[in-house]
C-alpha positions as CSV (number, residue, x, y, z in Angstrom):
1,M,-19.1,12.0,8.0
2,T,-19.1,14.1,4.8
3,D,-20.1,12.8,1.4
4,Q,-17.9,12.4,-1.6
5,T,-19.0,15.7,-3.2
6,N,-17.9,17.7,-0.2
7,Y,-14.7,15.7,0.0
8,R,-13.8,16.5,-3.6
9,E,-14.5,20.2,-2.9
10,L,-12.4,20.3,0.3
11,G,-10.6,23.7,0.1
12,P,-7.7,25.6,1.7
13,A,-9.9,27.4,4.3
14,Q,-11.3,24.1,5.6
15,I,-7.9,22.5,5.7
16,L,-6.3,25.4,7.6
17,D,-9.3,25.6,10.0
18,A,-9.0,21.9,10.7
19,V,-5.3,22.3,11.6
20,D,-6.1,25.4,13.7
21,S,-8.8,23.4,15.6
22,L,-5.9,21.3,17.1
23,G,-4.2,24.4,18.5
24,L,-1.6,24.3,15.7
25,R,-1.3,27.8,14.3
26,S,-0.8,27.4,10.6
27,D,1.2,30.1,8.7
28,G,-1.0,29.8,5.6
29,R,1.4,27.8,3.5
30,L,-0.3,24.8,2.0
31,L,1.2,22.3,-0.5
32,P,-0.8,19.3,-1.9
33,L,1.1,16.1,-1.7
34,N,0.9,13.1,-4.1
35,S,-2.1,11.0,-3.0
36,Y,-5.1,9.8,-4.9
37,E,-6.9,7.8,-2.2
38,N,-6.9,10.4,0.5
39,R,-6.3,14.2,0.4
40,V,-2.9,15.0,1.9
41,Y,-1.2,18.4,2.4
42,R,2.0,19.8,3.8
43,V,1.0,22.7,6.1
44,G,3.4,25.3,7.4
45,I,3.2,26.0,11.2
46,E,4.1,29.3,12.9
47,E,7.2,28.9,15.0
48,G,7.4,25.2,14.3
49,Q,8.2,22.5,11.7
50,P,5.7,21.8,8.9
51,I,3.2,19.0,9.4
52,V,1.4,16.7,7.0
53,V,-2.4,16.5,7.3
54,K,-4.4,13.6,5.8
55,F,-8.1,13.9,5.2
56,Y,-9.6,10.4,4.9
57,R,-11.8,9.4,2.0
58,P,-15.4,8.9,3.2
59,G,-16.6,5.4,3.3
60,R,-13.3,3.6,2.8
61,W,-12.3,2.8,6.3
62,S,-14.3,2.7,9.5
63,D,-13.0,4.8,12.5
64,E,-12.0,1.5,14.1
65,A,-9.9,0.5,11.1
66,I,-8.1,3.9,11.0
67,L,-7.4,3.8,14.7
68,E,-6.0,0.3,14.4
69,E,-3.6,1.6,11.7
70,H,-2.6,4.5,13.9
71,A,-2.0,2.2,16.8
72,F,0.2,-0.1,14.7
73,A,2.3,2.9,13.4
74,A,2.7,4.2,16.9
75,E,3.8,0.8,18.2
76,L,6.4,0.6,15.5
77,A,7.7,4.1,16.1
78,G,7.8,3.2,19.8
79,D,10.1,0.3,18.9
80,E,12.4,2.9,17.4
81,L,11.6,2.0,13.8
82,P,11.6,5.0,11.4
83,V,7.9,4.8,10.8
84,V,6.1,8.2,10.5
85,A,3.2,7.8,12.9
86,P,0.2,10.2,13.5
87,L,0.6,12.8,16.2
88,A,-1.7,12.7,19.2
89,H,-3.7,15.7,20.4
90,E,-5.4,15.4,23.7
91,G,-4.9,11.7,23.5
92,R,-6.5,11.3,20.1
93,T,-4.9,10.7,16.6
94,L,-8.1,10.7,14.6
95,H,-9.9,14.1,14.5
96,H,-13.1,15.4,13.1
97,A,-13.8,18.9,11.7
98,Q,-16.7,20.1,9.5
99,G,-17.7,16.5,8.7
100,F,-14.2,15.5,7.7
101,R,-12.0,12.9,9.4
102,F,-8.3,13.7,9.4
103,A,-4.9,13.0,11.1
104,V,-1.7,15.0,11.3
105,S,1.8,13.6,11.3
106,P,5.4,15.0,11.2
107,C,6.7,16.1,7.8
108,R,9.7,14.1,6.7
109,G,11.7,14.8,3.6
110,G,13.7,12.5,1.3
111,H,13.7,10.8,-2.1
112,A,12.7,7.4,-3.5
113,P,15.2,4.6,-2.9
114,E,17.6,3.6,-5.6
115,L,17.0,-0.1,-5.8
116,D,20.2,-0.9,-7.6
117,R,22.1,-0.3,-4.4
118,S,22.5,-3.6,-2.6
119,E,23.3,-1.9,0.7
120,L,20.0,-0.1,0.6
121,L,18.1,-3.3,-0.1
122,L,20.0,-4.8,2.9
123,Q,18.8,-2.0,5.1
124,L,15.3,-2.3,3.8
125,G,15.3,-6.0,4.6
126,R,16.4,-5.3,8.1
127,L,13.6,-2.8,8.6
128,V,10.9,-5.1,7.2
129,A,12.0,-7.8,9.5
130,R,11.8,-5.6,12.5
131,I,8.3,-4.5,11.4
132,H,7.4,-8.2,11.1
133,L,8.8,-9.1,14.5
134,H,6.3,-6.6,16.0
135,G,3.6,-7.6,13.6
136,A,3.9,-11.3,14.6
137,R,3.8,-10.5,18.3
138,R,0.8,-8.2,18.4
139,Q,-2.8,-9.3,18.2
140,R,-3.9,-9.7,14.6
141,F,-6.0,-6.8,13.1
142,R,-9.6,-7.0,13.9
143,H,-10.9,-4.2,11.7
144,R,-8.4,-4.2,8.8
145,P,-8.5,-6.5,5.7
146,R,-6.8,-9.9,5.3
147,L,-4.9,-10.4,2.1
148,S,-6.6,-13.3,0.3
149,L,-7.5,-14.6,-3.2
150,E,-11.1,-13.5,-2.5
151,T,-10.5,-9.9,-1.3
152,H,-7.7,-9.1,-3.8
153,G,-8.7,-11.3,-6.8
154,R,-12.2,-12.6,-7.1
155,I,-14.0,-9.6,-5.7
156,P,-12.2,-6.9,-7.8
157,A,-12.5,-9.1,-11.0
158,R,-16.2,-9.5,-10.4
159,F,-16.6,-5.8,-9.9
160,L,-14.9,-5.1,-13.3
161,L,-17.1,-7.6,-15.1
162,E,-20.4,-6.8,-13.5
163,R,-19.9,-3.0,-13.9
164,E,-19.0,-3.6,-17.5
165,F,-15.6,-1.9,-17.4
166,I,-14.2,-4.8,-19.5
167,P,-15.2,-4.2,-23.2
168,A,-18.0,-6.5,-24.3
169,E,-15.8,-8.2,-26.9
170,L,-13.2,-9.0,-24.2
171,S,-15.5,-9.9,-21.2
172,R,-15.6,-13.7,-21.9
173,V,-11.9,-13.7,-22.5
174,Y,-11.2,-11.8,-19.2
175,S,-13.6,-14.0,-17.2
176,G,-11.9,-17.1,-18.5
177,L,-8.5,-15.8,-18.0
178,C,-9.2,-14.7,-14.4
179,G,-10.6,-18.2,-13.7
180,H,-7.4,-19.7,-14.9
181,L,-5.3,-17.2,-13.0
182,F,-7.1,-17.9,-9.7
183,Q,-6.5,-21.6,-10.1
184,L,-2.8,-20.8,-10.5
185,V,-2.8,-18.5,-7.5
186,G,-4.5,-21.3,-5.5
187,A,-1.7,-23.7,-6.6
188,C,0.9,-21.2,-5.5
189,L,-0.8,-20.9,-2.1
190,D,-0.8,-24.7,-1.8
191,R,2.9,-24.8,-2.6
192,A,3.6,-22.1,-0.1
193,G,2.0,-24.2,2.6
194,T,0.3,-22.7,5.6
195,S,2.2,-19.5,6.0
196,R,1.6,-17.6,9.3
197,E,-0.4,-14.4,8.8
198,I,1.1,-11.3,10.6
199,C,0.3,-7.6,10.7
200,L,1.9,-6.0,7.7
201,H,2.6,-2.6,6.2
202,G,0.6,-4.1,3.3
203,D,1.6,-1.6,0.6
204,F,5.3,-1.5,1.1
205,H,6.7,-0.3,-2.2
206,P,9.5,2.2,-3.1
207,G,7.1,5.1,-3.1
208,N,6.4,4.6,0.6
209,V,10.1,4.8,1.6
210,L,11.9,8.2,1.8
211,V,15.7,8.2,1.8
212,D,17.2,11.2,3.6
213,G,21.0,10.8,3.6
214,E,21.7,7.6,5.6
215,R,18.2,7.6,7.1
216,L,15.1,5.9,5.9
217,H,11.5,7.0,6.7
218,I,8.6,4.6,6.2
219,V,5.3,6.3,5.4
220,D,1.7,5.5,4.6
221,L,0.4,2.5,6.5
222,D,-3.1,3.3,5.1
223,D,-3.3,-0.2,3.5
224,S,-1.9,-2.1,6.5
225,M,-3.4,-5.6,6.6
226,S,-2.9,-9.2,7.7
227,G,-1.0,-11.5,5.4
228,P,2.2,-13.4,4.7
229,A,5.6,-11.7,5.2
230,I,6.6,-11.8,1.5
231,Q,3.9,-9.2,0.8
232,D,6.1,-6.5,2.3
233,L,9.2,-7.6,0.3
234,W,8.2,-8.5,-3.2
235,M,7.4,-5.0,-4.4
236,F,11.1,-4.1,-4.1
237,L,11.9,-6.7,-6.8
238,S,12.0,-5.2,-10.3
239,G,13.2,-6.1,-13.8
240,G,13.7,-9.6,-15.1
241,R,14.4,-12.8,-13.2
242,S,18.2,-12.3,-13.5
243,E,17.9,-8.8,-12.0
244,Q,15.5,-9.9,-9.2
245,I,17.7,-12.8,-7.9
246,P,20.4,-10.5,-6.5
247,Q,17.8,-8.0,-5.2
248,L,16.0,-10.8,-3.3
249,A,19.4,-12.0,-1.9
250,A,20.2,-8.6,-0.6
251,L,16.7,-8.1,0.9
252,L,16.7,-11.5,2.6
253,A,20.3,-11.1,3.8
254,G,19.1,-8.1,5.8
255,Y,15.8,-9.6,6.8
256,T,17.3,-12.8,8.2
257,E,19.6,-10.9,10.5
258,F,16.5,-10.2,12.6
259,R,13.8,-12.7,11.6
260,A,13.7,-16.2,10.0
261,F,12.1,-16.3,6.6
262,D,10.1,-19.3,5.3
263,A,11.5,-19.9,1.7
264,R,8.2,-21.5,0.7
265,E,6.7,-18.0,0.6
266,L,8.7,-17.3,-2.5
267,H,6.0,-19.3,-4.4
268,L,3.7,-16.4,-3.7
269,V,5.7,-13.6,-5.4
270,E,4.1,-13.8,-8.8
271,A,0.7,-14.8,-7.3
272,L,0.7,-11.6,-5.2
273,R,1.8,-9.6,-8.2
274,T,-1.1,-11.0,-10.2
275,L,-3.6,-10.2,-7.5
276,R,-2.2,-6.6,-7.2
277,M,-2.7,-6.0,-10.9
278,I,-6.3,-7.1,-10.8
279,H,-7.0,-5.2,-7.6
280,Y,-5.3,-2.0,-9.0
281,A,-7.5,-2.1,-12.1
282,A,-10.6,-2.3,-10.0
283,W,-9.3,0.5,-7.7
284,L,-9.0,2.7,-10.8
285,A,-12.4,1.7,-11.9
286,R,-14.0,2.6,-8.6
287,R,-12.5,6.1,-8.8
288,H,-12.6,6.8,-12.5
289,E,-15.4,9.4,-12.4
290,E,-13.5,11.7,-10.0
291,P,-11.9,14.7,-11.8
292,A,-8.5,14.1,-10.2
293,F,-8.4,10.5,-11.5
294,K,-9.5,11.5,-15.0
295,Q,-6.6,14.0,-15.1
296,A,-4.0,11.6,-13.5
297,F,-5.0,8.5,-15.4
298,P,-6.4,9.6,-18.8
299,W,-5.4,6.3,-20.4
300,F,-7.6,4.2,-18.0
301,N,-10.7,2.4,-19.5
302,T,-9.5,2.8,-23.1
303,P,-9.5,-0.3,-25.4
304,R,-5.7,-0.1,-25.4
305,Y,-5.6,-0.2,-21.6
306,W,-7.7,-3.4,-21.4
307,D,-5.7,-5.0,-24.2
308,E,-2.5,-4.4,-22.3
309,H,-4.0,-5.4,-19.0
310,I,-5.1,-8.8,-20.4
311,L,-1.7,-9.3,-22.1
312,A,0.1,-8.6,-18.8
313,L,-2.1,-11.0,-16.9
314,R,-1.4,-13.7,-19.5
315,E,2.3,-13.2,-18.9
316,Q,1.6,-13.6,-15.2
317,A,0.0,-17.0,-15.9
318,S,3.3,-18.1,-17.4
319,L,5.3,-16.7,-14.6
320,M,3.3,-18.5,-11.9
321,E,4.1,-21.8,-13.6
322,E,7.8,-21.2,-13.4
323,P,9.9,-22.2,-10.3
324,P,10.2,-19.5,-7.6
325,L,13.2,-17.2,-7.4
326,P,16.1,-19.1,-5.9
327,W,17.4,-18.2,-2.5
328,Q,20.0,-19.8,-0.3
329,A,19.4,-19.2,3.5
């Protein structure tokens, strides 16, 4: 496996050589796609449709975890869900070239979904339910993470504090705030009861859905994990409470056409949002020395960033103490 330095210096010749090693004759056209965690490119193919090639970040996932993601995507595509799954070559979906690990998949076009369209939310709800029907039937992931307060809350908060990303004058405030937030998250988990963990997309947000006319394409299962069903739904809720209520109704109207939904999981919406905010800050911190991150996120690790981060987390504390969004089954 290559190191981070070689990964950052991955160039066009290596990318095209890797594609050619699979017997796919590239035509030399190469377009970087929007991805910060992995290196992803659209590659033109002679006498064929373009493909997408993803080079995996060293050290993030084991081969077993990547292959488990690939298998999940392939199973969903096999169930006629519009999931873009990796292509197999000689029976393999994970490939190695010049020390890099990579996968190729079909190239699908489209634009981000317009979440003010209730019929689109209805369609998304149906798709999520179908994913979850499969995710509940299959054996739970063995090599991929489990969504929990520890993995997505305490560990990233501890990283930020121990590595001194939080300014010294705010570290005690942040530590105390996180302690309070984690108590509230725990209370939300208690109110939700024992929700069944299933295999999830894990990072299902509007950026991972492509709308192409009447068709939807679901992409990027790189963060697939085990967790509660609501994790794949709440990120499609936006705006204030009055705006989220009809969005939730449309999503769950579609969802419950295929799968029952446990309304107790609505207690988790703001808890999961809180964990995501802390986890995201730590993700930026782990990558902040990379040139691409410095260019894309110049505002990160500034005093203003941490002031706004703490303010947003304080707002989450209030939201977690409010009643959950209403929904009538």
